[in-house]
N, C-alpha and C positions, 0 to 999 in steps of 0.2 A: 244279160240280166240273170243274176243268181236268184233262185227261188228258195225261200225258207218257210217251213211250216212250224208254227209254235202251237203248243197245247196250253190251255189255261182253264182254271175253274172260275166260275162267277156265280154270285148269289144276289138276290135283291137286297139293296141297301148295305152291301158288304164293303168294308174299307180295309186297307192294308197296303203297306209299301210295295211289295212285289206286284200287286194287282194294279196299282197306279203306274208303276214303272213301264209295263209292257206296252200299253197304248201310246206312251210317249216315245218309246224307242222306234216303233215301226216307221213313222214319217222320216226320222233321221236316217234309217237304213235305206229307205227309198231314195233319198237324196244322194246316197252313195252307191246307187245302182243295184240295190238288193231289195227285191219285192217279197212281201210277207203275206202269209195266210194264217189264220188262227182257227183252231178247232176248239170251240168252247164246250166244256161240260158244265151244265148248269143245274141248279135246283130252283124251281119256282118260275115266275113270270119273266120271260126274256126282256120285256119292255122295262122292267125294274132293275135290270143288271147293268151297272154303270160301264163295266169294261166292254160288254157286247155293244152297247150303244155308242161308246166312243169310237170303237173300231169301225162300226157301221158308218158313223158320221164322217170318218176320215176316208171312206171309200175302199177299205181293204176287204179282200175276199175272206169269208169266214163261214163256218158251219156251226150249228148249235145242236146239242144233244142233251136230253134230260138224263142225268146220271142214273144208270141202272144199278140194281143191287149187287150183281155179281161182277167180279173183275173180268172174267173171260168175255162177258158180253161187251164190256167197255173196250177191251183190247180189240175185239172183232170189229167194232164200229170204227175205231181209229185206223185200223189197217185197211178197211174198206175205203175210207176217205182218202188215205194216202195212195192206195192202188189206183183210184180214179184220177188223181192229180198228183203224181209223185214229185216231191220237192228235190232240191239239190242238197239241202241240209234240213235235219229234223231236230227240234228243240222241245223235249217233253215238259220242260219247266217244272211245275209242281204236281203234275198228274201221275200218280203211281202207275195206273194201267198203261199210260203212255211210255213210261220207262220200260215196262215189260215188252211193249210193242216194239221198242227200239231194237230188240234182238233181230226181228225179221226185216226191219228197215235197214239196219247196218249190213245184214246179209245180202241185201240187194245193191250194195255199193254206195249207200247214202250215209254220209257221216252224221253222227248224233251228238248233241251237246246238252249236258245237264247244267243247272244253275244252283249254286249253293248260296242261299240267301241269309242263313243264320247259323249260329253255333248252338243247335239244340238237338235232342234225340231224333226227331223226325229226319232232319237233314243228314245226320250221321248214319241213320239207317239207309237212306238213299245211297250214300257213298259206300257203305258196307256191301250193298247188293250190286250196285251198278258201276263202281269204280274198282273195288277190290274183290268182287264176287266172282261167279263163274265166268270164264272168258267170253262165252257167247253173249252175255248180258252186259259186258263192259262197254261203257260209252266211248265214243271217239274223243270227245273233249269234255272238260268240266270248267265252268267259269265260277270262280270264287269272288264274292263281292268285297272281301277284305283281305288284307295281307296276312292277318292272323289265321284265317281259315285256310288260305293257300298254303302257308307254312306247315299247318297241321298234317298235310297230305303229301307234300313234295318229296319227302325222303322215303316214301313207301313204294314198293314195286307194283307197277300197273302199266298197262298199255295206253291208258287214257292220258291225253295231253291236258295239263292243268295250267290255267291262266288266272291272274287276278285282274278283274275288270269291275270297278265299282259301278253301282247304278247312278248314272249322272243325273243332275237336276238342272233346270233352267236358271239362268242368272238374270234377275230382274234389273231393269234400268234404274229403278228407284230403290232407296234404302229406307228402313224404318227410322223414325225420328228419335232423337235423344229424349229420354224421359224428362218431363217437365213437372207436372203436379204429382203423378202417380207412376210407380213402376209396375208395368203390366206383365204378369207371368201367365204362361199357358202350357198346357199339355195337349198334344195331338196324337191320337192313336187308338188302339183297341182298348175297350174297357174289360180287361180280363186280369185274373190273378196270375196265371201261368205266364212267366216271363215279365210282364209289365207291372205286376204288384200294384194294381190300381187302387185298392183300398188303402194301402200304406201311403201311396202317393197323395191320395185325397186328404188323408189326415195330416200329411206333411204340409200340404198347401194351407190347410186351415190353421195350423200352428204358426207357420211363417207369416201369414197375413195378420194374425192376432198380435204377434210379437214385434213385427217390423212395421213401423208407421208408414203410411202413404204407399201401400202396396195393394194390389188386387189380383185375383187369379181366376182363370177360366179353364175348364176341362172340356175338350172337344173329342167326340168319338162316339162309338156305339159298341155294344158287346154284351156278353152274358151277365156281366156284373154291373150293369147300369143301375139296377135296383139297389145294390149294395152301396154304390156311390151316392145315390139319392138319399139313402138312409143316413149315411155319415154326414152329408151336408145338412140334413134336417136336424141332426143332433149337435153338430159342432160349428155350423156356419150361419146361424140365425141372424146374427148382428154384424157379420163381416162380409166384405165383397168377394166371396168365393162361390162360383156357380158352375152348373153344367150347361155347356153351350150347344150340345147336340151333335149330330153327325155332320161332317163336312164332305161335300163332293170334292173330288180331287182338283177340279178347276176353281174351287173356292178357297183352298188352303192358303195360297199366297196372299190373297187379299187380307185375311185375318192375321197372317204372320206380320205383314207390313204395319199393322196397327198394334203390335206388341213389342216388348223389350227383352223378355227372357223366355226361353223354352227349356222345359225340364224333362229329363228322362231318368227314372230311378229303377231301371230294369235289372233283373238278375243276369240277363245275357242279351246280346244283340248280334246282328250280322254287321251291317253298315246302315243304320236307320235313315230312311229316305226323308222322313219328316224333319229330322234333325239337320240334314244337309240342306233341305229347302229353307229352313229357318236361318241357318248360317249364311246362306246366299243372300238373304234379305238384310243381313246385319243384326239379326236377333242373337243375343248372347246365350250359349248353352250352359246349363248347370246340370251335370250328370253324375251318377254314381260311378265310382271308380271300379270298373269290372275288367275282365281280361280280354274281351273280344269287342271289336268294332269301335267302341267309344274312344279308346286311346289313339286311334289313327286319325280321328277328327279333332278331338279336344285335347290340346296341350294346356295344362293347368297354368292359368294366369297369362296365357298368350292368345289362345283362340276361345277360351271359355274357362269355366271353373269346374274342377273335379271335387267331389265330396266323398267322405268315408262312410256316411250313414244317412238314413232318412230322417234323422232327428237333429241333434245339436249342430252337426257339421253342415247340414243343408240350410238350416236357419241362418247360420253364420255367413254362408255364401250369399244368401239373399240380402242380408244386412250390409255386407261389403259393397254390393252393387248399388244399394240405395244410398250409402253414406260416404264411400270413398270417392273423392273428386277425381274425375277423369278415368276411373277404372272401366265403367261401362263403355265409354267411347273407344278406349284402347282395345278392349276385347271384341267389340262390334267390328272394328276395322280388321282385326286379325282373323275373325271368323269368316268374313266376306272374302278376304284375300286367299284363305286356305281353300275354299270351294272354287273360286275362280281359277286357281292354279292347277288343281288336281282332280276336281270332281264335277266339272260342268258336264252337261248333256252332250256337248260337242266332243269333248275328250273321250267320253264313254262310247259314243257312237263310232268314232274312229277306231277304237280298240276292238269293238264288236265286229265291225266290218272287216278289219284285218284278220281276225281269227277265223271268221266265216270263209274268207277267200283262201286262207292258208289250208284249211281242211278240205275245201272244195278242190283246190289244185292238186292235192295229194291223194284224192279219192280214186278208187278203181273205176272200172266201167260200170255204169248204172244199169241195173237189170230190173225186171218186173218184180214187184213185191208179192211174195207168195204167202197166203194165209193157210196155216195148218188146220186140219179138220178138228183136232183136239189140242188144247194148250196144256203142255206138261211144264209147269212152272216150278221154280225153287220153293221151298217151304216159306210160309209167311214170316217175314221179319217182324219181331215184336214191336219195333218202333213204327212200323208202317201199317200195322193191323187195322187201325181206325179207317184207313182208306183202301184196304186190300181185303175185300169180302169174297172168299172163295166159295164156289158151288160145292156142296157135299159130293164125295165120290159117287160114281154111278151105282155101285152096289148098294150104298146106303139109301140113295134116292129110290131105287127099286123096292127095297125093303119097306121104306116109309110109305110108298104108294100101295104096296100090298096090304100093309096094316090098315091103311085108311079104307081100302076096299072091304076088308074083312069086317071092320067096325061098322061100316055103313050098311051091311046086310041085315035084314030084319031077323 
């Protein structure tokens, strides 16, 4: 039995594709002879963290740690956990301190695997540091969820082995039904402006439902811009069926997808969006903005969905086509389902993950005890990672600050 330890963030009421993906992958790996453990770094109440609870319910070994302020404290906890129960493979996932900890894990003969979920500055920062950065910090392997992301790095010199493995999704037995009275449109995801452009999407929904008869739309999700969405709906959707549906737990998503007809993503960039793949597996037709990453691998225009050139006229025209062109929705629904069944099922993805894990395990050197340094001398903070890489001030500065505090406190 090969042992793999994953790291993951979790927060109360948090939603997002990469966080829904991991608890799904673990049982599939177990079926293939790979046992997993998860080190969760959380903020808030553990009982309200969906990922922690799902892993717990599935019976997987896990540990939970309230995220400390400083990176070195976080690295130290991760290495303590790994030293107590050393894995055969270590996957830092999205936790920046875990990527830094990988240096000492790899030094102990344990291969390390990073995951590239999206085409955005944060992920490119991870690759800069841990695929093309200092040799000591370079990962053993990197999984890219899309071919576009994989091709971005394949021609560059690195010791890291790079593979394209999409995040697979389950294939339901049933399909969504053909539209009868109304065409039901939905969005599922984070309510944020960065990447998702949720305000523009909300306005696009309002316009499409106003202009295309017999349509309705629901926005599912949560995030920092929920208030902005509510304000737009109050202004533009008083007399039309466009509403905010709230946050969905990952086990509720498929139920709502099977009651809809069209899923919309009008993002600036994506990796390989899990909600979109889940919808296509249900036969829900995607309508997406034409962007360079992720979407073109799933949505072939007029074959598995519709691609649009803007969030205005082109988007409204696509919704109108689905409502008015006889047979178009049925054709695209069948194409979407077939695409996911062939290339993006959870079974296909789990097989590829298991093969990569075994390959790295078989070529690894002799496993040794993980050694924790007394002090962490880390590379400079990468600007794209700064939001999750909080360094402790240098010792000299801390001493000076303490001395000033003592002087000020004297009467």
